[in-house]
N, C-alpha and C positions, 0 to 999 in steps of 0.2 A: 518481491514485491516491492514497490515504493510506498511509504508513507510518511507521517511525521507524528510527533510528540512534543508537547510543551511543558516546561516548567515554570512556575510562577517566580518573580523575582521580586525585591523590595526595593530596588535599585537600577537605575538605567546606565549605570557605571561598568556592569559585567557585558563582557563581548556580546553583540547581538541583542541586547535588551532593552525591549522597546514596548509601546503600546501598541497590540496586535491582536489579530483574529487569531483564536485557538479553539479547535472544537474538542480538545483536551480537556479545556478550562471553561467551556461554555460560553465564549463569546470573546468580546474584547478584554485583554488583559496586559499588564506589565510582565513580561515573561522572555525566554529565549525558546525557540523552535529548532529542534531538530529534525531533518530530512534523514531518514535511514531507508536500508536496503536488505530485506530479510530474504531468507534463503528456505524456503518449505519443500518438504517431500511426505510421504507416506511415513518416513521413518522417523521425523521430527522437524524441529524449525529451529532456528537462531537468527538473531542480528548479525551481518555481516560489513556492513560499512554503513557510515556516517558522516553528516556534514552541517555544521553549524549556518543556519540561514543568517543572514544580515541583510535587515530591511534598508532599503532606500536611504532613510533620513541617518541610520548607523555607517552604513557606507561610505557618505559622504561627509560624514562628521569628523575632522582632525582633531579634535580634541577626545572625543568618542574612542576614537582609532588608538591614539597614544595613551589613553588610560586602559584600555582593555590589550595593548601589546597586538593589535592585529597587524600582520606585516603587510608590506607596500606593494606585494604582489596580488594580494586577496583584494579582488573587486566584486562589484554587487553581482550576484548572480540571482535569477528567479528561481523556485522550487523545483521547477519540472526541469531546468539547467542543471541543477546541481543533482537531482534525481539521474539525468542522462551522464553525468561524470560518472556515478557511481556503476551504471549498468556498462558504461565501456571498459571499467576496470575490472569489474567483475567477468565480462568477456576476453578482455586481454590477459586475466589472470588465470584463465581455463575454468574458472566454477562452472558447473555442470547446471544447466537450466533451459526448460523448454517453454515456457511462459513469463510475460511480465503481466503484473495487474497494480492498480492502484487507485485510489478514489477519484472525487471530480477535479480537484485540483490540477491532477495529473492527466486523466482521461479527457478533460476538457482543452488539452493543450495542443492545437494541430501540429506543432514543429516537434514536439517529442514522438507523437505519434508518427509523422513522418521519419523521423532519424530510426525508429523501430522497425521500418516497414523497409527501409535502404539496406539496414542491417539484416533483414529477413528473419527477425524475431518476432513471433507471434505475440499478440496481447488481449487480453479482455480489461477494458477501462471503464470504470464508471463515468457516465456522463449526465448532466442535467436534463430533467424533461423537457428542455425546449432547444435542446439540440437539434441541430438541422442536419438531416440525414437524405444523401442522393438518392433518388428514386426514378425509375422510367417516366414518370409522371411529373417530376421535379421535385426539389426539395422539399421537405415535410419534417414537421418538428417530431420528436421521438414519441412523446404523447399520443399526437395525433396518429401516429402509425400504429401504435399498441391499440388504438381505439377501434381500430380496422381489422385485427385479429378476429377470425371466426371461434366462437364458443368453445368447438370443438377442437381448434389449433394449440391450445393450451396446454402444456404436459406437466403433472404433478411431480416434481422430483426433489429429494434433499440435495442441498449443496454441501452440507458437513453434518457432522455431528456435534451437538452442543450439549450443554449441561442436563439438559432435560430430553434429548434423544434427537433424533434427526431434524433437521431445520428445513421443514418443507414449505416450499412456495409453489406456486403455478408459473411455468417459462413458455416463452416464446421467441422463436430464432427468426428475425425479419431479414430477408434478403435487401443488401443494397446494391444500388448500381454501380457498382465497382468491384472488379475481381479480387476476390478473396475476403471481402469487408461484407459484415452483418451487424446488425443490432439484436442484443441481446434483452428480453423485456422480464423483468420479474414482478409477479402480483402477491401481494399477502392474501392470505387464506381467510382472513377476519377482516371485518371492517374496524376502521380506527373510532376515535371518538367522534369525527364528523359523519360516521356512517360510511366512508368512504374505504374501498380497496386499494391501498397504498401501490405505488409501482416504482421501479427502480431501473433504470438503463445502464446499459455497458455496450460500447462499441468494442467490436472484435475484428481481427484481420490475422489470416494465415496465409503462408503460400500453399496450404495444402487442405483439403477439405475437412471441415471439422464438424463431428454431431452436437446437436443439444447438449447430450448428456457431458461432453467433454468440457464445453464451454461454461456449464453451468458448475461443475469441479474446480475449474479455474477461479471463475467468481467467486465460490466460497472460499477458497483457500486463503481469502483476503483475513477470513477469522485467526489466522496464525500468528497475524502481526499484532492483533490485541492481545493475545496470549506471551507473545515476547516482551511486549511492553511491560505488562503485568508481572511477569516472572523477571524479568532484569531491576524492574523497580523492587519489587519485593525481596529477592533472593540476594542481587548483587548491587544494589544502590544506586543504581543509573539516575536517579534523579536525587541521590543525595550528597549533596556536594553545597559548597559555598566558597567557589574560585570566580576571580573577575577576569583573570588573564585567558585570551583566546587559546593560547596553546595547553592552558592547565586544563580547560575545557575538554579538548581533544584528548589529552592525557587520562582524565578522569572516564570520559565515557568508552572510550577505546580498553580499557582496563576491565570495566565493568562488562562490557560485551565479551571481552574474551573469557571472563569467568562464567557468564551464562551460557555461552556456546561450552565451553567445558563440563558443565553441569548437564547440559543437554546428551553430548556424548556419551557423557558416563552413564546417564538414565537410560539411554537405548542399549547399551552394552549389558547393564544389569537386567534388562527386560529381556534380552535375547538369552541371556544366562539361564533366567527362571524358565522361559519358554524350552530350554534344552535340557534342563534337571530332568523330568520326567522321561524321557527317553533315554538319557543316560544310565538312569535309575536301572530300566528295565534290561539293557545289555548284558 
């Protein structure tokens, strides 16, 4: 899973620090943004790679680069490009994964989706409601296609378990006029403050047939990213640093991620021991 998190800064001297949009901070803020890669499965989840995003102004500012110690070979790269670099490293490193998922920043990037398809990597990526989808009748907006789904075609499924139980939504898988591609639509069960049922959309691609339940499960796996961020920030100080230099940022974040991964593996082993204890006691 590719995603990002931001840390507020009080100065533009830190590598990559600039006024930029951040969902983490709720809008435009002076911050650093880290693009991350998370590995998740039924046995646990952990952050496994990271990249410091350099906004175009920072990448082109010689004074900023010198103050932050940004290496000459590091140039501007978009967030989807950074995500692709991490996916490539994971693939070349033999990391076992079956799907890639991400939010609209990544799902709305055609080049990233094309690269995944060329590598035969299945994905479920969030896209905006105005994403244009190819159909036999021509390109249509995602929300227009969702409006055409018959009432009986929506299926109520849980995409993951939350703190209050299953996360239930109505879902529909809409075929796209391209082999292996489809649009996954998610509809809330209860109206929002404006009296509307909220919709979300995901572009899906796989070289093999995929069921609605499987696509929904992949879409729901994205919640593991938020758990990873919360655990790393609360338990291993992912955002507890006051460093200015580019390399210092990488050292701190890498050590924090390593410590968090160690805790995840240790917790998993402890749960396995607890599960095995009653059986051992009875033998």
